[in-house]
C-alpha positions in Angstrom: -31.3 -21.9 16.2 -30.3 -19.6 19.0 -26.8 -20.9 19.1 -26.4 -20.6 15.3 -27.5 -17.0 15.4 -25.2 -16.2 18.3 -22.3 -17.7 16.3 -23.1 -15.6 13.3 -23.2 -12.4 15.4 -19.9 -13.3 16.9 -18.2 -14.0 13.6 -19.2 -10.9 11.7 -17.8 -8.3 14.2 -14.5 -10.2 14.1 -14.1 -10.3 10.3 -15.9 -7.0 9.6 -12.8 -4.7 9.9 -10.9 -7.0 7.6 -13.7 -7.2 5.0 -14.3 -3.4 5.1 -10.6 -2.7 4.8 -10.1 -4.9 1.8 -13.1 -3.7 -0.1 -12.3 0.0 0.5 -8.7 -0.6 -0.6 -9.7 -2.4 -3.8 -12.1 0.4 -4.7 -9.4 3.0 -4.2 -6.9 1.0 -6.2 -9.2 0.8 -9.2 -9.3 4.6 -9.3 -5.7 5.3 -8.7 -3.9 2.6 -10.8 -2.8 4.9 -13.7 -1.0 7.3 -11.3 0.7 4.3 -9.6 2.0 3.1 -13.0 3.5 6.5 -13.7 5.1 6.6 -10.2 6.8 3.3 -10.7 8.2 4.3 -14.1 9.5 7.6 -12.7 11.4 5.5 -10.1 12.8 3.4 -12.8 14.3 6.5 -14.4 12.1 6.9 -17.5 11.7 10.6 -17.1 9.1 13.1 -15.8 5.4 12.4 -15.3 4.4 14.3 -18.4 7.0 12.6 -20.6 6.1 9.1 -19.3 2.4 9.8 -19.8 2.8 11.1 -23.3 5.1 8.2 -24.3 2.9 5.5 -22.8 -0.2 6.9 -24.6 1.7 7.1 -27.9 3.5 3.7 -27.8 1.4 1.5 -25.6 -2.1 3.0 -25.5 -4.5 3.7 -22.6 -4.5 0.0 -21.5 -0.9 0.3 -20.4 -1.9 2.5 -17.5 -3.9 -0.4 -16.1 -1.2 -3.0 -16.5 -0.9 -4.8 -13.2 -4.4 -3.9 -12.0 -5.1 -7.6 -11.2 -2.0 -7.7 -9.0 -3.0 -4.3 -7.5 -6.4 -5.6 -6.5 -4.9 -8.9 -5.2 -2.5 -6.8 -3.1 -5.3 -4.8 -1.6 -7.3 -8.0 -1.0 -4.4 -9.3 1.1 -2.3 -6.3 2.3 -5.1 -3.8 3.1 -7.4 -6.4 4.4 -4.8 -7.5 6.9 -3.5 -4.0 7.9 -6.8 -2.1 8.3 -8.4 -5.1 10.0 -5.6 -5.7 12.4 -5.2 -2.0 13.1 -8.8 -1.7 14.2 -8.6 -4.8 16.3 -5.4 -3.6 18.0 -6.7 -0.1 18.7 -10.0 -1.5 20.0 -8.1 -3.8 22.4 -5.9 -0.9 23.5 -8.9 1.4 24.1 -10.4 -1.3 26.3 -7.2 -1.6 28.2 -7.3 2.3 28.5 -10.7 2.2 30.1 -12.4 3.5 27.0 -10.3 6.7 26.8 -8.8 7.9 23.5 -5.3 6.5 22.8 -2.3 8.8 22.9 -0.5 9.3 19.6 2.4 7.0 20.4 0.1 4.1 21.1 -1.7 4.7 17.8 1.7 4.8 16.1 2.7 1.5 17.6 -0.6 -0.1 16.5 0.0 1.3 13.0 3.6 -0.1 12.9 2.3 -3.5 14.0 -0.6 -3.5 11.5 1.7 -2.5 8.7 4.1 -5.3 9.4 1.3 -7.9 9.4 -0.3 -6.5 6.3 3.0 -6.4 4.4 4.0 -9.9 5.3 0.6 -11.2 4.0 0.6 -9.0 0.9 4.3 -9.2 -0.2 3.8 -11.8 -3.0 1.1 -9.7 -4.6 3.2 -6.6 -4.2 6.1 -8.3 -6.0 3.8 -9.4 -8.8 2.5 -5.8 -9.2 6.0 -4.3 -9.4 7.2 -7.0 -11.9 4.2 -6.5 -14.1 4.5 -2.7 -14.1 8.2 -2.8 -14.8 8.1 -5.4 -17.5 7.6 -3.1 -20.4 10.7 -1.1 -19.4 13.0 -4.1 -19.8 14.8 -5.1 -23.0 12.6 -7.4 -25.1 14.8 -10.5 -24.3 14.4 -9.9 -20.6 10.6 -9.4 -20.4 8.6 -11.9 -18.5 5.3 -11.3 -20.2 3.1 -12.0 -17.2 -0.6 -12.1 -18.3 -2.1 -11.5 -14.8 -1.3 -11.6 -11.1 -1.9 -15.3 -10.7 0.3 -16.1 -13.8 3.0 -13.9 -12.3 2.8 -15.7 -8.9 2.9 -19.1 -10.6 5.9 -18.2 -12.9 7.9 -16.7 -10.0 7.2 -19.8 -7.9 8.1 -22.1 -10.7 11.2 -20.3 -12.1 12.7 -18.9 -8.9 11.2 -20.9 -6.0 8.3 -20.3 -3.6 10.5 -18.2 -1.3 11.1 -15.8 -4.2 7.5 -14.6 -3.7 8.9 -12.8 -0.6 11.9 -11.3 -2.4 12.2 -7.8 -1.1 9.9 -8.6 1.8 12.3 -6.9 4.2 12.1 -3.4 2.7 8.4 -4.1 1.9 7.6 -4.7 5.6 9.7 -1.7 6.7 8.1 0.5 4.1 4.6 -0.7 5.2 5.4 0.0 8.8 6.5 3.5 8.0 3.5 4.2 5.8 1.0 2.8 8.2 2.5 4.6 11.2 2.0 7.8 9.2 -1.4 6.9 7.7 -3.2 5.2 10.5 -2.0 7.1 13.6 -2.4 10.5 11.9 -5.9 9.6 10.7 -7.3 8.7 14.1 -5.6 11.6 15.7 -6.9 14.0 13.0 -10.4 12.7 13.3 -10.3 13.5 17.1 -8.9 17.0 16.4 -11.3 18.0 13.6 -14.3 16.6 15.3 -13.7 17.5 19.0 -11.5 20.6 18.7 -12.5 22.3 15.5 -16.1 21.0 15.5 -16.3 19.9 11.9 -19.2 17.7 10.7 -18.8 14.1 9.7 -18.0 14.6 6.0 -15.6 17.5 6.5 -13.9 15.5 9.3 -13.4 12.5 7.1 -12.0 14.6 4.2 -9.7 16.6 6.4 -8.4 13.7 8.4 -7.9 11.7 5.1 -5.8 14.5 3.6 -3.6 14.7 6.7 -3.3 10.9 6.7 -2.3 10.8 3.0 0.4 13.4 3.4 2.1 11.7 6.4 1.8 8.3 4.7 3.7 9.6 1.7 6.3 11.5 3.6 7.1 8.6 5.9 7.2 5.8 3.3 8.8 7.1 0.1 12.4 6.4 1.0 11.5 2.8 1.9 9.3 2.5 -1.2 12.2 3.6 -3.4 14.6 1.0 -2.0 11.8 -1.7 -2.2 11.2 -0.9 -5.9 15.0 -1.1 -6.7 15.3 -4.5 -4.9 12.2 -6.0 -6.5 13.0 -5.0 -10.1 16.7 -5.9 -10.2 18.0 -8.7 -12.4 21.4 -10.4 -12.4 24.1 -9.4 -14.9 25.9 -11.6 -17.3 27.9 -13.1 -14.4 24.8 -13.8 -12.3 25.5 -11.0 -9.9 22.7 -8.6 -8.6 23.4 -4.9 -8.4 22.5 -4.9 -4.7 23.0 -7.6 -2.0 20.0 -6.3 0.0 18.1 -3.3 1.1 20.8 -1.8 3.3 23.3 -2.2 0.4 20.9 -0.5 -1.9 20.3 2.3 0.5 24.0 2.9 1.1 24.8 2.9 -2.7 21.9 5.2 -3.4 23.0 7.6 -0.7 26.5 7.7 -2.1 25.4 8.1 -5.7 22.7 10.6 -5.3 22.5 11.9 -1.7 19.5 11.8 0.6 17.1 13.5 -1.8 17.6 10.6 -4.3 15.2 8.6 -2.0 12.5 11.2 -2.7 12.7 10.8 -6.5 9.2 11.2 -7.8 7.9 12.6 -4.6 5.3 14.9 -6.1 3.8 12.0 -8.2 4.2 9.6 -5.3 2.4 12.0 -3.0 -0.3 12.6 -5.6 -0.7 8.8 -5.9 -0.5 7.9 -2.2 -2.5 10.8 -0.7 -5.6 10.3 -3.0 -5.4 6.5 -2.5 -5.3 7.0 1.3 -8.1 9.5 1.1 -10.3 7.4 -1.0 -9.6 4.3 1.1 -10.9 6.2 4.2 -13.8 7.8 2.4 -14.9 4.4 0.9 -14.4 2.8 4.3 -16.6 5.5 5.9 -19.3 5.0 3.3 -19.2 1.2 3.6 -19.6 1.5 7.4 -22.6 3.9 7.0 -24.2 1.5 4.5 -23.7 -1.4 6.9 -25.1 0.6 9.8 -28.2 1.4 7.7 -28.8 -2.3 7.3 -28.0 -3.1 10.9 -24.8 -4.9 10.2 
């Protein structure tokens, strides 16, 4: 009995950061999904946020804003579970090696980069399914894939294009995730220390303030990579079987030549509105989950 109890005590602290990260990310996604849909369609060149919103409501109904929600939840269950869990483990190990002292910003950034790469590698198939489902309605009728849910999309992609196609665009996905998580994770921990120790804010104000800073830096660091990733994942071959881009670098170069550096920030206001609240809600949900667990002695 004693050994069984000890095993349970040892297992929960190990998986706890992963479980908490996944649950908080899924809750945040459930709230932010409509804004994410608008962001993707802006990047696909369908017009302004107001125009897209009006058109979707008129032609497709409210349900269109939640198309791809199953893929979004699956993405959080894989990607966010892996990135937040691994980030907390990495920072805890680094703090132990630093004799319990707070980590300098560059070490937090390195932990964020690593956690982002791990999370993106695990979550890339679900991310591809999400992009495909959100972009499907924008394609000509003959080219639509008509995925019914995330698992149907993953099955169809594996069957029609091969299992490795699930990681199509994984390169820019990983790079984008590394940039996002460097901005999101490092700035959050740094901001918590600043607001709590230097400004003297209470717990709730510290979480909200740090979450806001974290959301802004996550958006600013990641949008160029998100733009390239979206273009790669949505592309289809022409009549001759050729794709518009040979890879993420080719996409970035052609985009730079065609539209200049600001082209990568297409839809930044909506992207920031989408990313920042999602990041904020993820941290706030995570904080509340941790408080609830603490009240139950978990």
